[in-house]
N, C-alpha and C positions, 0 to 999 in steps of 0.2 A: 740069803735064805729066807728072810722074811718077805721079800719081794716075790719069791717063788711061791710061797704059801699063799700070799694074798692073790696071786694070778691064778693059782688052782682053785681057791674059793670063788673067784670072780668067774672062772669058766664053768663052775658048777651052777651058777645062777644065770647062765646064758637064756635058757628058755623063759624064765621069768622075766628077765630084763628085755627081751625082744618086744614084750608088750609095754613096755615102759619107755619107749623112745619119745623124747621131748627135746625142747631147746636146751642147749647146754652152754653156759657162759664160758668161753675159753679162758678169760681172765681169772675166773675162780679156779679152774682146773690147773692152770699154770701155777697159780699161787700154791695150791695143795702139793703139786709136784716139787716145787721149789722148797716148801716147808719140809717135806719128807726127805729131801736130798740135802738140806742144809748143812749137815756135817761134811758130806763129801765136797760140796761146793766150797765150804770154808777151808777144808784141808788142802784142796787143790789150788786154792787162790783163784778159782774161776770168776769171771765176770760175766754176768748174763744180762743181757739187755732185752727187755720185752716191750713191745709197743703199748701205749696206754688204752688205746681203743680196739681191743680185740673183739671180733664178731661173735656172735652165738652160732652154734651149729646144731643140726639134728642128730640126735644120738642118745647114747646112755653115758652117764658121767664116768663110770668105771672104765668102759671101752675108750673114750677119749682120753682118759687118764693114761691108758696104756701106750697110746700112740704118742 
């Protein structure tokens, strides 16, 4: 439910964010996602392997997070 609310809020900011396209560090976004999903990761005994040197991409952090 919280993900759906967050996505709705993010979608309401699309016009503002389109002007805020910048370099996004994938390693930071992946860490944020893993932090947000830490309970689910732990409960499912998932093992996630992430390369150390992820590139940066052009975009907005919230859109990259959703992907």
